[in-house]
N, C-alpha and C positions, 0 to 999 in steps of 0.2 A: 461483202467481198472477201474472198480468201486472202490470207496474208501473202501467199506465193504470187497471186496475181498483182497485188499492190507492189511487190518487190520488182516484178518484171516491168510494170509501167514506169516505176521510178528510174530503173536502170536504162530503159529505153529513152527516157527524157534526157538523161545525162549523155547518152551516146549521140543523140541528135545534136545536142549543143556542141559536142567535141568535133562534129563533122562540118560545122560552119566554117566559112573561109577565115573569119577573124578569130575563131574560138581557140585555135591551137596555142597561140602565144598567151592569151589570158588564162587558159586552163593550165598551161605550164607554170605560169606565175602563181596560180592558186596552190599548186603543189609545192613550188619552191618556197613560198611564203607561209606554208603550213607550220604549225607549232607542235613540238615534241615535248612531252613531259613524262617523267618516270618516277618510280619509287622502289627502293630496295628495302625489304622487310626481313626481320628476324624475330620470331615469336617463340616464347617458351610458356607452355601451359602445364600445370600440375593439378591433379584432382584426387581426392580421397573421399569417396562416398560409400561407406560400409553397407548401406541399404541397397545399393545398386551394384557394387562390384567390390570384392574383397581386396584390401591392400591399397597401396599408393601407386599411381601411375602418372607418367609425364610424357611430354612430347616436345621436341624442338623442330621448328619448321622455318625454312628460309624461302624467299620468293622474290620475283621481279615483276613489276607492272610497268608496261610501256604504252603510252597513249600518243596518237597522232591525229590531228584535225587539220584539214586543209583550210586555206583562206577561202573566203566567199567568192564565188564566180557566178555572176548573174543570179544571185540569190541562193545558189546551191553550195553545199559543202558536204564533205564526207569525213567520217571518223572511224578509228579502229583502236581497240585496246587489247593488249595481250597480257595474260596472267600466267605465272608459273609457280610451282610449288615443289619442294623437296623436303622429306622428313627423315633425315639420317638418324641412326641410333635407336629408333623406336622399336620396342620388343613386341611380342605377340599380344601381351595383355594391354599394352599401350594402344596398339592398333584397335583392339576391341573397344577400349574406353573412348577413343576419339574418332571412331570411324564415321560418325555423322557430321563432324564439323572441321576436323583438323588433319586427319590422316589422308593425305592426297599427294600423288606424284604426277609429274607431267606438266603440260601446258594447255591453255585454252584461249581461243580467240573470243573473248567475252563481249566485245563490241565490234560491230561491222555494220555501219549504217550510212544511209544517204539522207540528207536533210535539205529542206527548202524554206527560206524565210521570205515573206512578203508583207511589208508593213510591220504590224505587230502580231502577225500570225506565223507560227513556226510548225513545220511538219517534219517528223522524223520516222523513218521506216528501216527496220532491220533488227540486229542485235544491239541492245543498249542497256545501260544502267538506268534505273528509274527511281524516282523519289516522290511519287504521288501519294495522296492520302490512303488509298486502298490497294495500291500496287507499288511496292517498293522493295528493293533488295537491301540486304544488310552487309556492311563492310566491317563488322566486328571481329571476323576471323581473317586468316591469311588470304583466303580466296573470297572475293566479293560475289554475291549473287547477281545474276543478270537475267534478262528476258528477251524474247524475240517477238516482235509485233510492230505496232504503230502508235505514235503519240502526236497529238495535235494540241497546241496551246495558243491562246489568244489573249492580248492585253489591251484591246481597244477601249474597253470600259475603264475609266480612271480608277486607279488603286485596286483593280480587280484582275485576277487571273482565272481564265476558264480553260478547262482541259478535257480531252476525250482520249481514251486509251483502249487499245485492243491487244491482248497477248494470246499466243497459242503455244508458246514453249517457255520453259523455265530452266535455268542452269543453277543447280544447287552448289553448295560448297564442295561436296564430295559425292562420289557415287556409292559410298558406303562399302566399297571394295578396294580401297587403296588408290583411287584415281580422282582427278578433278571431275566434278559433275559435268555431264553432257547436257546439251539442250534437248529436253524431253517434253512430250506433250503435257500441257497443264490442263488436266481434265479435258473437256471438250471446248476449251477456249474461255476467255473472260473479257468482259467489257466493263468500262468504268467511265463515269462523268464526274467532274468535280469543279468547285468554285471556291476561290479564296479572295476575301475582301478585306481591305485595310483602309476604308474610307474615313473611319473615325480614328483620330490620333491615339495610338497605344492599343487599339483593339484589333485583333485578327479573328475573323470569322471564317470557318471552313465547313463546307458541306460536300458530301461525296456519296455516290451510289455505285455499286458494282453488281454485275450479273454473271453467274457461273452456271453452266448446264453440264450435267454429267449423268449419263444413263448407265454407266458401268459401276463406279465406286459408290456414288450417293443414291443412284436411282431416283434423282430428283434435280430440280433446278433450285438455285439459291440466290436470293437478293440480299445484299449487304448494304446497310445504311450507316453513315457516320457523320456526326456533327461535333464541332469543337468551337469553343469561344475562349480566347486568351486575351487578358488585359494586363498591361504593364505600364507603370508610371514612375516618375522619380521626382522627389522634392529635395533639391540640394544633393547631399550625399546619401540620403535615405531613399530607397526604392521599394516598391511592392508589386506583386503580381497575383492574379487570380486566374484559374483555369477550370473549365468544365468540358467533359468529353462524353460521348454517347455512341454506342454501337447497337444495331438491331439486325439479327439474322432471320430471314423469312424464307422457309422452304416451300416450294410450289406444290410438291406432292410428297407424302410420307406414307409409310406402311401403317397398318392398323396398330394403334397403341403408342405410336411415336408422337413426340411434340413437333409442332410445325414452326416454332419460333423460340428464340432465346435472345436476351438483351443484357447489356451491361453499361455501367457508367463510372466515371471517375471525377473526383473533385480535388483541387489543389490550391494552396495558398502559400505564397512565399514573400520573403522580405530580405532586404539587403541594407547594409550600412558600410559605406566605404568599400573595403575589399572583402568583407565577410557577408555571406548570403546563406539562407536556409529556407526550408520549405516543409510543409506537412501535406499528406495526401491520403485519400481514401478511395477505394473502389469496391463495387458490388456487382456480381453476376447473378442473374435470375436463376431460380431453382429448376429450370426446365432441363433436366439431365438426360432426356431420352430423345434428343434430336439425332438426325443421321450422323452428324459430326461428333456428337457427344459432348460438345463444349462450344463456347463462343469462338467464331472464326473472325479474327481481326483484319483479314485481308490476305493478299497474295505476297509472299516474301516476308522474311523476318524483319525487314525494315518498317513494316506496318505495326510491329509490336511496340506501341508507344504509350501504353497505359502508364498513368502517373505513379503507380505503386510498384514499378519494377525495381529490383535490387541491382547492384553493380554487375553481378555475374549471372546468378542461376535461378532466380525466382520465376514463378509462373502464376499468373493471376486470372486465368480465363476459364477455369473449370466451373461447372454449374454450381450454384449456391455457394460461391466462394466470396469471402470478404477479405480485403487486404488493407493494411495501414502502413504508411511509410513516413519517414522523416529523414532529412538530410542537411548537412552543413558543408559549405565550401569556403576555403580561404585562399585568396590570390596573394601569394607571398610577394610576387612582382609580376610584370607582364608575361614572364616566361614560365613561372612556376605556380602550380596549384596543388593543394592537398584537400582532402575531404573525407567524409564518412556518410554512409547511408544505412539506415536500419529499416527492415521490412518484416512484418509478421502477417502470415496468411492463415485463414481458418476456413474449413469447409467440412461437409458431411463425411464422417469416417467410413460410411458404407460405400461412398463413391470412390474413394482413393485410400491408399494404405496410410498416408500421413495426414491426420486431421488438422494439426496445427504445426506450422513450421516457421521458424524465424531465420532471418539472414542479416548478419552484421558485417558490413564491408568497409574497407578503407582503400583510398587510392591516392596516387601522387603522379604528377606529370611535369615534364620539363622540356622546353623547346630551346635549342641552342641558338646563339647569334654569332656574329662575326665570322671567323674562318670556318665555323661548323654550322653556319646557317642552313636550314633544311633538315637538320638532324633532330629527332625528338624521341623521347622515351616515356613510357607509361607503365606503372606498376599497380596491380589491383589484387586485393586479398579479401576473401569472404569466408566466414565460418557459418555453419548451419546448425540450428539447435531446435529445442522443444521435442516434437515427435520424430524428428529426423536427426541425422548426424553427418558430419563431414566438413571439409573445407576445400577451397579452390584458390589457386594463385595464377596470375597471368602477368607476363612481362612482354611488352611490345616495343621493339625498337625499329625505327624507320628513317630513311633518308630520302627526301623528295628533291628532284632536280628537274 
């Protein structure tokens, strides 16, 4: 069923309810009792990547996010989220450097959905933020990614979440021309099914599948499979955790000489003592470097970039025949303040990319205010790049949630 038809059916159902003799008062209360939430943001990013762009560039961006969700009325609810962005003072070189993720002016209605809940099943149709295993938007920049489609979740099975997703449009952070991203066709649409189980104490198992068909860009259909197992336990003040993740891309049709599949996996082990925690991680992508995408696709949206060997800011671990190693430490000074460091090194075939071996050394600090300034938080991140590449990046994020 096309998304447009789903939307019409959902809106018609709500209209029918509003015409009932008793519905007006209840519907009015649903809107009166709705909840409003918002966030004011001010971000400053700077980047110095000699191999990519000469010189040092920076950008300052401010924005407002407003969210409204009605109270439930006979199982129905509606929600909307508005995002805005302004980037004063940025020069032409800064626009070029940050056109993919931060240089954006204007506003966007990123969420506009109708939802219905029955028992432990929830159905949502329209524009929405998503956080599923293979379809998820990222909120790491001023503008958060969003999707247009439908999402169904069910929790009837104890300790288990089942989900089904369809998307046909994607809103990126920017349109790469100075404005916030518009909702544009995501290939020829994407479907996904997933299951998350927590039946065993401390163990989270996730399995997901997604299907994408595209006759224009890929000239092929693509199946994406994802598995993950996470285990965490604690003995007094000592804690430990283990993780394993796996992706597999399978193309239904490829041109002569092209690979029809590529896979990747990650392993992670962590430990904590009181307020200090750390981890080590490893990831490996298969050497199938001639697929239609040319690399492993981890899903739709940057929110699915969850490989264990990610650095704080700028690493990328999905190229064919790539290995990555990571280690990190985090210290919780108090419930409001964290500091930490992450080191990542990646290596892959120099014939496939210009930089064969790259290292990333990053540091971060965060603080959430209390009392009269409750809702205000700040985060600072710095990362330097070494080995066969060069450069550094700095990010400061300030936000107030209300």
